[in-house]
N, C-alpha and C positions, 0 to 999 in steps of 0.2 A: 820916435821916429823913424821909417822906416828908408832903409841905405838901396838908395833902386840903381846901384850902381853894379850890387851882386845880386838883385833879384833877378830871378830865371824867368824869360820872357815865357815859356811854354808852361808854367804856375798860371799865370794870365789868363793865357789861352783853355786853360784845366777850369778855371775859375769860371770864365764865360759859362764854357758848355756847362757846366753843373748847374750854373746860375738859372739856365733858359728848360736845361732837363729836370732840375732836383731831383733826381733816377743817376746814383752812381752806375750802375750797369747800362743802364743808353746811354750816358755818359763816356761810358770806356768802348762802347761799339762805336760812335759817331767818332772817337779821337784814333780808332783802330787799335787801342791798347788795354792791356787786362785789365778786370776789375780792382785785383788788388794794386798797383798802379796807381791806378785813381785815389785810390785808399789811400796811398801813401801820399801823394801829390795834396790831397785835402788834406790831410793831418800838419804837412809841412805849411800850409796857406794860413791855419789855424795860428799855428805859430808868430808868422809874420805878421798876421793881423790883430794874433790878438784878439780875435774873436770866433764862436764856434764857428760862425758863416750860414752851417745849414744844419738845422735840428731833424732828428726823428721824427718822424707825420703819420699818419692813419692813412695816408695816399701817397708814398715818398718821402721828400725830404721838405723843411720849412725853412726858409731863405729867415736871418735872423734882420734887425731895424739895418744893423752894416752892410748886409750880405744886398737889402734894397738897394740901400745909400749906393752901394759900387757900381750896379748892373748897368746902369747908362752910360756912367762915366765910361766905365772899361770897354766897352761895348763900343766906344765912339772913339775910341781910344787907340782900338786895336784895329778899326775898319781905316784907321787915319796912317797908322804906319802899314797897313797891307797894302795903302795905296801908294805908299810914301816908295816902299821897296819893289811894285811890281812894277817890269816893263812894259812903258808904251806901245802898243804894237798898232798896227792896223788891222782890219776885218778884210779875209777877200771869199767872198760868200761861196766862190766856184770850188776854194778848197778847205771848206768849214766843215765839222764833222760833228758840230754841237747837238745835242739832246733839249729842245726849248720844253718846256712845261708850261701847258697855259690851262687856267682855270675858267669855268667856262657853262651857264646853260645851256638848256637845249638851243634859246633862241638867239645867245649870241652863236653859239657852234655856227647857225646857221647865215646869220645877221654879218658876225665878221668873220670868224676860221675858215669859215667854204668860200668867202671871196678873194681870203689872203692866199689859200693852199697852193690853187693852182702856180700862180707866178712863184711863189714858195720853193716848189721842184722846181719851176727850172731856174733861180737865182740860182739858189744854194741846196743842189742835187744828194748832196755828202750830209747833207743835215738831217734828225728825225724831228716831229713834234708829236706832243704826246696831249690829249686833251683829257684834263683831271674833271670828276665832278665839283661843281663848287661845291662847299661847305662854309657859310659866311660867317661863324662862329671860330673858325681856324685857322679865316686867312691870314691875318697878321703874323700869324705867328707860323706858317707854311712860308710866307714868302721871308719874314727874319731867318731863318733856317736853311732857306733854295730849293723848298720843296717844290715852287713854283717861282717860274718867274715872271710869268704875265698874267695880269685876273683883269676880265672883264666884268663891268659892274656899273650897277644903278647909282646915282648921285646919293642917292639916299641909302646909308647905310656904308657909306663906304669906308672902310680905316682913313680915317684921318694920317695917319703915321705914313701914308705910303705914297709915294709920290704920282701923280693926274694927270691925266690928259684927256681932253671932252675929245670925243669921238666924234660924236651926231646927237640930233634930238633927233627923237623917235615919235612918229605920232599916233592915232589908231582909225581903225577903218573900221567899217561893216562887211564882213564878206561870209557867203555860202556858196552852194554847191552852183556848177555851170548852169543857168538859164534857170536859176530859181525862181518860183512864179512871183513873190514876195522882193523879188530883188531885180526885178525890171530897171526899176529907177529908187532910189531916194526912198524911204519910208518916209510917212509921218510920224512924229514921236509916239500917238496912238499906236499906229501901225506896229513902228519899234517896240513897244513895248508887249505887244500881244504874242509876237515872235518866239518861239520857243529856244534858247538860247544853251551855248557850252563855256564854260571858262577855264584856265587853270589856277588852278589853286597850286603851289611851289609845295605850302606847308601839307597838302592831301585836305580833299575833301571839304573845303570850304564853300560857300555859294554864294559870293559877293567880291566884287573888286572896285576897280574906280571907277565904273561905268556905273557902278551902284549906287555909291558915293553922289554923284552927280546928279543924278536920278531925283534919288533921296532930297537934295535941296530945293526939287522943288514939289515937292510930295508924292513923286513915281517909283516904280518899282516895274521889273523887268520881270520874266519867265524866266531862271535859271532852271532848267532840267538835267545840266550833266555837269559835274565836275570833275575836271581827268589835271594829273601831274602834271604832264609834259605836250608840248605844243604839238611836235611829230604825229601823235598818235590826236589830236583836235582835229589838223588837217585831214586829218583819214577820215574820220567822224563828220566833218564839213562835206568833204567831199562823194558820201554814201549817204546821206540824209537831207535831210530838210530845215537840222538844224542850223544856228546860225552861231557867229561870235564875233563881237568885238577885239580885236587883235592889231598887234604892231604893224605897221606897212612894210618893213621890211620882209615880214616871212611870206609876203607873198606878192610884193612890186615884181611887176615883168614877170611873172611865172606865167599868167594866164591860166591858171588850175582852177581858179575860183572866180566866181563873182563878186565886185569889190565897188562898194558904195562906200561916198562918205556918210556916217552917225549922227542921226540927226540930234543928238545932243555933246557937248561939249564937254570931251572927255582930255583932261591934261596930258601933256606928251612926257616924256623923260628922259632924262642924258644918262648916257651909255658913257662912261669912260672905261680909261685903260691904266692900271695901276699897275707901280710895281716899286722895288723895294732901295733903300738908297745905297745900297753895297755892287747894285747893276747899273746905276744911274750914268755912272762913267765908263762903262765897258762899251767897247768897240760894235763889238757882235749882236750884244742887244739894243745898241741906240740901232744897229743895223733895223733890227728885226719887227721895232717900234713903226721906225720910219717907212719898211715895208707894208705896216698895217698900217698907216694911213692914206696909203699912196694907193693901196686897193680899193679903201674904203672910197677915196675920192672918184677911182675910175666911175664907179658905179651912179656916182651922184647926176 
């Protein structure tokens, strides 16, 4: 039986970081301690729990079954303790100096970050905003470790462990250059399929998207002649060629830069969520940022 009255809370913090990093060197860097100090603390933790906890592996250290059992309860206990001892403070955006980190795609940069930016600079001029490239496989861990504060993500594939708020439901439109001869009015389905299309393929090199799935249900296909990884390049291509694209409406809404019509095929839209970790859920500054983002989008509706 562990005597909790003599248990050093710093050891539990070290164990939490070790179970996250699976590496003594990286844990030492996060805790601002020397590697020998972490090794000493790990030895003490092994003695306390009567378990090796972390074993050498081919790519770092591997947690034992006991360590896996401890991971989530320990994380929750430390977060509850931090919440209990942290003073409740108000947030004054005019005096704030935070650096907020947002994970976004080039689409959500245009659809969400850009509308929020002007108001953010006016309301909280001392803050900084870092927009990070989206890495879906690492999002949950990045949020957990404080590397990302806010994530903008489609509902499909969004990490379920994070808090979620629906920002909007997007729909698709058909776009091409201004005065495009084939977009003076909504094309028929046959005309649409004969047009030359460009699509965004985030994974690179794909020539099929949601529109192609919708067409295939009716036994139809279109001519996709260009696949690009980013929407910004797609918009340039549309403006300078006769290629067309089925793309999210918010990329071209109220810009007047392209000719936009409704596509002749029903392409299901998608939900965009704002995600954040539990550790920031009650933080006054983070709550203010989340509300500012919501308000900035409502002003565009």
